[in-house]
KOLPA-806936 format. One record per residue (C-alpha): residue in three letters; residue number from 1; y, x, z. Coordinates in steps of 0.001 Angstrom, whole numbers. Each point is the difference from the previous one (the first is absolute). Last residue first. Layout:
BEGIN
     r     k         y         x         z
   ALA   NUM         Y         X         Z
...
END
This chain:
BEGIN
     r     k         y         x         z
   SER   404     14419      9671     42817
   GLY   403       126      3740       354
   ALA   402     -1566      3086     -1508
   VAL   401     -3060         0      2275
   ALA   400     -1086      3512       879
   VAL   399     -2621      1681     -2143
   HIS   398     -3732       532      -153
   GLU   397     -1891      2620     -2007
   LYS   396      2236      2916       899
   GLY   395      -332      3034     -2250
   ALA   394      3702       577      -669
   ALA   393      -457     -1405     -3506
   MET   392     -1544     -3081      1610
   GLN   391      3111      -401      2157
   SER   390      2275       310     -3014
   LEU   389     -2056     -2532     -1950
   ALA   388       -14     -2592      2773
   GLN   387      3713       418       648
   GLU   386       978      -320     -3647
   LEU   385     -2258     -2978      -657
   SER   384      1268     -1805      3087
   ALA   383      3630       578      -966
   VAL   382      -678     -1307     -3519
   VAL   381     -1813     -3100      1298
   TYR   380      2794      -689      2508
   GLY   379      2599       230     -2753
   LEU   378     -1970     -2491     -2069
   GLU   377      -173     -2361      2958
   ALA   376      3733       292       670
   GLN   375       816      -518     -3676
   THR   374     -2070     -3183       131
   LEU   373     -3335      -605     -1712
   GLY   372        87     -3567     -1344
   PRO   371     -1791       584     -3276
   TYR   370     -2810      2572       131
   LEU   369      -368      3755       381
   PRO   368     -1819      1882      2761
   LEU   367      -814      3516     -1238
   CYS   366     -3003       939     -2124
   VAL   365     -1692      3338       702
   HIS   364     -1205      2827     -2234
   HIS   363     -2113      3157       319
   VAL   362     -3700      -775      -247
   ALA   361      -246     -2526     -2832
   ILE   360      2755      1577     -2087
   GLN   359     -1754      3394        55
   GLU   358     -3273     -1634     -1037
   ALA   357      1791     -1807     -2810
   GLY   356      1422      3240     -1362
   PRO   355     -3194      2026       404
   PHE   354     -2322     -2486     -1746
   SER   353     -3140      2017      -720
   ASP   352     -3110     -1784     -1274
   ARG   351     -3308       201      1885
   ARG   350       607     -2896      2395
   PHE   349     -2966     -2129     -1187
   PRO   348     -1694      1323     -3126
   THR   347      1740      -920     -3275
   ARG   346     -2332      -974     -2885
   CYS   345      1040     -3604       476
   CYS   344     -2720     -2152     -1443
   SER   343     -3083      1820     -1305
   ARG   342        51      3060      2239
   ALA   341      1137     -1693      3198
   ALA   340     -2355     -2893      -695
   ARG   339     -3031      2330      -132
   PRO   338       902      1888      3178
   SER   337       795     -3302      1716
   ARG   336      3251     -1866       590
   GLN   335       -55     -3790      -167
   ARG   334      2114     -1110     -2925
   GLY   333      3756      -482       245
   CYS   332      1027      2150     -2964
   TYR   331      1235      2824      2245
   CYS   330     -3463        29      1564
   THR   329      -693     -1566      3388
   ARG   328     -1928      1402      2971
   GLU   327      2036      3056      1003
   TRP   326      2862     -1473     -2005
   VAL   325       706     -2529      2772
   PRO   324       868      2876      2350
   ALA   323      3487       223     -1543
   GLN   322       816      3579     -1018
   HIS   321       806      -791     -3650
   CYS   320      2475     -2629      1143
   PRO   319      2159      2495      1874
   THR   318       -45      -547      3768
   ALA   317      3271       -53      1960
   TYR   316      1844     -1877     -2758
   VAL   315      2701     -1191      -280
   GLU   314        51       230      3801
   GLY   313      -140     -2844      2491
   THR   312      3166      -902      1865
   LEU   311      1579      2047      2762
   GLU   310       376     -1559      3436
   VAL   309      2958      1019      2176
   ASP   308      -539      -756      3704
   PHE   307      1658      3340       874
   ASP   306     -2571      1872      2122
   ASP   305     -3267     -1711      -902
   LYS   304       823     -1067     -3545
   LEU   303      1848      3120     -1093
   ASN   302     -2499      2236      1773
   ARG   301     -2939     -1700     -1702
   LYS   300      1606       373     -3407
   PHE   299       621      3721       538
   VAL   298     -3493       593      1368
   ASP   297     -1556     -1688     -3044
   ARG   296      2316      1854     -2371
   ASP   295      -763      3480      1322
   ILE   294      3122      1966      -932
   SER   293      -418      3582     -1280
   SER   292      -148     -1200     -3623
   ASP   291      3560     -1294       310
   LEU   290        44     -3758      -373
   HIS   289       726     -1723     -3296
   ALA   288      2161     -3125        57
   VAL   287      -591     -3467     -1427
   TYR   286      2224     -3053       362
   LYS   285     -2369     -2749     -1050
   TYR   284       370     -3153     -2070
   TYR   283      3271      1684      -766
   THR   282      1851     -2020     -2672
   SER   281       264      3131     -2116
   THR   280      2612       700     -2664
   VAL   279     -1238      2708     -2374
   GLY   278      2401      1870     -2307
   ALA   277      -538      3321      1725
   PRO   276     -3292        11      1903
   PRO   275      -361     -1991      3247
   SER   274       282      2227      3082
   VAL   273     -2956       912      2210
   PRO   272      1450       865      3414
   ARG   271      -690      3448      1466
   LEU   270      -781       173      3722
   GLY   269      -893      3118      1999
   PHE   268      3442       845      1319
   ILE   267      2679     -2635      -425
   GLY   266      2622      1358     -2414
   LYS   265       779     -3249     -1731
   LEU   264     -1654     -2965      1715
   HIS   263      3276     -1810       622
   GLN   262      1294      -582     -3523
   ASP   261     -3249      -776     -1795
   TYR   260     -1164     -2081      2982
   PHE   259      3140     -2129      -128
   ARG   258      -353      -333     -3786
   ALA   257     -3556     -1272       500
   ALA   256      1239     -2648      2448
   GLU   255      2576     -1153     -2557
   GLN   254     -2671      -126     -2687
   ARG   253     -2201     -2251      2122
   GLU   252      2964     -2231       873
   GLY   251       972      -332     -3664
   ILE   250     -3557      -851     -1029
   ILE   249      -235     -2935      2380
   ARG   248      3589     -1112      -692
   ASP   247      -481        42     -3767
   VAL   246     -3319     -1838       325
   ARG   245      1505     -2909      1917
   LYS   244      -841     -2851     -2388
   MET   243     -3078      1886     -1194
   GLN   242     -1450       -17      3513
   GLU   241       388     -3785       251
   VAL   240     -1817      -376     -3325
   GLY   239     -2839      2166      1322
   VAL   238      -280     -2066      3174
   VAL   237      -487     -3167     -2048
   ALA   236     -2327      1970     -2306
   ASN   235     -2370       734      2869
   PHE   234      -277     -3728       724
   GLU   233      -362      -867     -3690
   SER   232     -3141      2113      -115
   MET   231      -360      2990     -2311
   ARG   230     -2925      -103     -2426
   TRP   229     -2656      2706      -395
   ASN   228     -2983     -2339       -78
   TYR   227     -2013      1956     -2562
   GLY   226       -50       758     -3674
   PHE   225     -2466       851     -2740
   GLY   224      1993     -1452     -2873
   THR   223      -193     -2971     -2385
   ILE   222      -959     -2750      2442
   ASP   221      1139     -3265     -1575
   ALA   220      3157     -1439      1605
   GLY   219       674     -2214     -3019
   GLN   218       241      2943     -2344
   GLN   217      3660       968       455
   PRO   216      -387      -310      3775
   ASN   215     -2621      2790       -11
   LYS   214     -1956       116      3240
   GLY   213     -1271      3491       832
   HIS   212      -497      -672      3709
   ASN   211      3750      -595       516
   ARG   210      1326      3570       301
   LEU   209     -1745       916     -3269
   ILE   208      1783     -2618     -2114
   LEU   207      3494       772      1292
   ALA   206      -673      3722      -517
   GLU   205      -994      -653     -3622
   ARG   204      3313     -1730      -643
   TYR   203      1934      2878      1611
   LEU   202     -1833      2679     -1976
   GLY   201       715     -1864     -3227
   GLU   200      3660      -499       913
   ASP   199       578      3698       665
   HIS   198      3270       652      1866
   THR   197     -1921       300      3275
   THR   196       -21      -815      3694
   ILE   195     -3109      -834      2037
   MET   194       572     -1323      3516
   GLY   193     -1908        77      3278
   GLY   192      -724     -2048      3082
   GLU   191      -386        79      3749
   GLY   190      2479      -531      2814
   CYS   189      2961      -842     -2252
   THR   188      1411      3484        -1
   LEU   187      2719      2062     -1647
   VAL   186       342      3685       881
   LYS   185     -3675       -21       975
   THR   184     -1504        23      3515
   PRO   183     -1027     -3675       -38
   PHE   182     -1955       247     -3304
   PHE   181      2056     -1129     -3010
   SER   180     -1593      2323     -2564
   PHE   179      1260       853     -3492
   ALA   178     -1824       850     -3245
   GLY   177      1985      1304     -2979
   ALA   176      -684      -339     -3698
   ALA   175      -181      1993     -3254
   GLY   174      2205      2710      1495
   LEU   173      3476       416      1492
   THR   172       691     -3708       582
   GLY   171     -1585      -413      3435
   ALA   170      2320      2516      1588
   ALA   169      3507      -865     -1087
   VAL   168      2133      1701     -2638
   GLY   167      3398      1227      1234
   GLN   166      -696      3660      -795
   ARG   165     -3120      -363      2114
   ARG   164      -155     -2991      2291
   SER   163     -1589     -1219      3219
   GLY   162       353     -3778       417
   HIS   161     -3420      -639      1537
   ALA   160     -1568      3471        19
   HIS   159     -2781       408      2522
   ALA   158     -2618     -2302     -1591
   CYS   157      1285      1033     -3425
   ASP   156     -3292      1256     -1446
   GLU   155      1144       543     -3576
   VAL   154     -2268       -41     -3070
   LEU   153       321      2615     -2765
   CYS   152     -2493      -543     -2840
   VAL   151     -1616      3212     -1301
   GLY   150        14       849     -3707
   ARG   149       103      3774       578
   ARG   148      3452       595     -1490
   ALA   147      1480     -3154      1533
   CYS   146     -1445       767      3432
   ILE   145      1219      3603       -73
   GLN   144      3457     -1117     -1118
   ARG   143       214     -2599      2760
   ILE   142     -1001      2586      2599
   ARG   141      2646      2384     -1353
   GLU   140      2633     -2722       277
   LEU   139     -1077      -957      3509
   LYS   138       -29      3540      1382
   ALA   137      2449      -688      2857
   SER   136     -2401     -2720      1074
   ILE   135      1418     -3278      1291
   ILE   134       403       -21      3765
   GLY   133      -442     -3293      1896
   GLY   132     -2256      1520      2671
   ILE   131     -2447      1080     -2702
   HIS   130       712     -1370     -3484
   VAL   129     -3604       -24     -1249
   LEU   128      -648       679     -3700
   ILE   127     -3354     -1510      -973
   LEU   126     -1169      1710     -3188
   ALA   125     -2030     -1897     -2561
   ARG   124     -2765       143     -2600
   THR   123     -1635      3374       614
   ASP   122     -3195       171     -2116
   PRO   121       809      3331     -1667
   GLU   120       963      1554      3359
   ILE   119      3382       433      1684
   LYS   118      -278      2265      3072
   ARG   117      1793      3120     -1213
   GLU   116      3136     -1762     -1232
   LEU   115       140     -2055      3201
   ASP   114      -333      3231      1987
   ASP   113      3144      1374     -1647
   ALA   112      1839     -3289       571
   ASP   111      -660        49      3763
   LEU   110       196     -3667      1062
   CYS   109      2404      -952      2764
   LEU   108       851      1314      3482
   ASP   107      3484      1056     -1258
   ASP   106        75      3702       960
   PRO   105     -3620        45      1208
   ASP   104     -1224      -549     -3598
   CYS   103     -3262     -1907      -432
   ASP   102     -3523       767     -1231
   ALA   101     -2092     -2186     -2292
   PHE   100     -3027     -2199       725
   ILE    99     -2153     -1257     -2866
   VAL    98     -1237     -3532       611
   ARG    97     -2705     -1648     -2120
   ALA    96       956     -3384     -1382
   GLY    95     -1343     -3544       213
   ALA    94      3052     -1843      1317
   SER    93     -1512       228      3481
   ILE    92        32      3802      -356
   ALA    91      3688         4      -947
   ALA    90       905     -2328      2867
   PHE    89     -2021      2154      2409
   ALA    88      2021      3080      -947
   THR    87      3343     -1630       797
   ALA    86     -1539     -1687      3053
   ILE    85      -651      3471      1483
   PHE    84      3671       396       883
   THR    83      1650      2832     -1912
   ASN    82        98      3790      -103
   THR    81     -3066       459     -2236
   PRO    80      2017      -883     -3075
   VAL    79     -2194     -2327     -2098
   ILE    78     -1041       712     -3606
   VAL    77     -2089     -2833     -1452
   SER    76     -3292       467     -1849
   GLY    75     -1756     -2126     -2589
   ASP    74     -2765     -2603       102
   GLN    73      2590     -2732       679
   VAL    72      3583      1239      -253
   GLY    71      1348     -2712     -2292
   VAL    70      3744      -544       460
   THR    69      -601     -3516      1366
   ARG    68     -2654      1163      2440
   LEU    67      2309      2687      1376
   THR    66      2744     -2570       549
   ILE    65     -2387     -2380      1761
   GLU    64     -1157      2817      2275
   LEU    63      3554       999       888
   ALA    62      1142     -3531       809
   SER    61     -3237      -508      1953
   THR    60       798      3037      2128
   GLY    59      3585     -1140       551
   SER    58     -1300     -3279      1358
   SER    57      -614     -3680      -820
   THR    56      1887        87     -3278
   ALA    55      3415      -903     -1432
   ALA    54       624       581     -3695
   ALA    53      3316      1436     -1205
   TYR    52      1360       129     -3546
   ARG    51      2992      1386     -1889
   ALA    50       576      2673      2624
   GLY    49      3407       926      1409
   VAL    48     -1265       802      3476
   PHE    47      1938     -2774      1797
   GLU    46      -138     -2381     -2963
   ALA    45     -3790       136       -28
   PHE    44         6      -484      3778
   ARG    43      2173     -3105      -160
   GLN    42     -2105     -1586     -2742
   GLU    41     -3289       778      1733
   PHE    40      1241     -1317      3348
   GLU    39      1237     -3189     -1679
   ASN    38     -3381      -616     -1654
   VAL    37     -1895       680      3225
   TYR    36      2404     -2370      1773
   LYS    35      -383     -2925     -2382
   GLY    34     -3765       -55      -231
   ALA    33     -2998      2142      -871
   ALA    32     -1576      -521      3434
   PHE    31       426     -2319      3016
   ARG    30       914     -3180     -1831
   CYS    29      -358     -2733      2632
   SER    28      3717      -751      -507
   ARG    27       504      -807      3689
   LEU    26     -1468      3313      1074
   VAL    25      2066      1892     -2572
   GLU    24      3222     -1656      1178
   ALA    23      -836       805      3627
   ILE    22      -576      3625      -999
   GLY    21      3392       112     -1700
   ALA    20      1764     -1523      2993
   GLN    19     -1640      2485      2353
   VAL    18      1041      2870     -2265
   GLU    17      3626     -1168        11
   ILE    16        33      -490      3768
   VAL    15     -1432      3483       518
   SER    14      2568      1497     -2373
   GLU    13      2898     -1670      1839
   ASP    12     -1331      1141      3362
   SER    11        53      3544     -1388
   TYR    10     -3230      1783      -795
   PRO     9      -600      3605      1010
   ILE     8     -3274      1670      -970
   ARG     7      -261      2827      2530
   LEU     6     -2236      3009      -352
   VAL     5     -1329      3110      1747
   PRO     4      1918      -796      3177
   ILE     3      3072      1871      1326
   LYS     2       327      -517      3755
   MET     1      3143      1226      1796
END
C-alpha cells in the first residue's frame, strides 16, 4: 500500500464547478478584483467570524500588509523561531527588525517566558504562529504581556484555518490574522492569502496597500506605499469551491486525527502532540515527538523504502534563527558586516539559545493527514510506524514490509 505525502482530492462535481467558474471569468475579461474574490472574502469572513476579510496574493503578503498597517517600520517584531522563514521575512519587508523567541515543545508554539524576556523598547508587534493548527496554551498570558508592554498581537494562521480556542476562531484572537492557501494548507486555492480582522481601519488600509497604494476614496490616488498583492479571480474560483465544502474538508482531517489519537497509544518511541484544553485543531499537521534514541532521518527512510509510507515535512526541521541566510543578512534585512551587526541588529548569528525550538526541530515527525485517507490506509500507517520503531529499538536499521 502506498501512502503519499499529500493528496488534494476533488470530486467530479467540484471539478465541473471550478471549470464553469473559470470559464465565466474568462468570458467576463475581469481577472482580478471581481465577483469571485468578493465572494471568497465574504465566505471566509463568515467562516472565521471576522467582520472583514481581504484576499491577497499569498499568506506572506497577507502578513506583510498586516504588519505595515499596524506600524512596525523602524521598530522590532517578535517572531517565534519555530516557524517558516516567511514569517520573519514579512516582518523585515515591512521595515522591522526581527527578534527571535523560543518555543514550547509541548504545543510547538511561542514560549511566553521568552517573549517576556525578548520584548525591547522599540518592539511594535508579536507574530503568534499557530503551528500545525494548534493555538498556544499560553494565549491569555501572551495577550496580557502584549497589552502590558504595548505590543500588537498579530496571528500567523497559515496552519490554522478553522482552528478554535474556546469557540473563537484563529484569525480573530489578535489585531488581525494572516492565512495562506498554498497547496499543502487545510484550505487551498493553489496560491493566495487572506487577512481577517474586526478593525475597519486596518481593513481599509489593507485594501489600499494590496493594490499599489491606490485609495478608492480619493479617486484612486496613491496614498500608501503598496504593491501588487492582489488575488486573481482564478484562484478565488477555487477558493469559493473550497468554502462550499469546508466542513467536509475539516471533518475528514479531524476524523483522521482521532484515528491516530486512538491507535497510537502505547507505541514505543512516539508521543503525539495534543492540542491544549479548550483548543480545537483542524490539523494542518499531525505532529508526534520521537524518542531521543530514534534517528529521524533513518526512521523516515525506512518507512519510505520498506513500507512506501512518506512522511511530510516537519514544522520545522530548522529553526529560523539557524537559517544560513543570517550568515550574510542582518535581522533587519541589511547585508551583514561587523559594522552593520553592531548598528542594526546587535545579535551575532546563532549566539542566542533556543532550547525548546531546537528540541522540536530534532525530535518530531508529521504523519500523513489529508482528506480522503481511508481507515485501511490509516491503519496501515499505524502498523508501519509500530513495526519500524520496534525494529529500530532492537537495533535493526531496516525492517520487513508490513503488508499491502
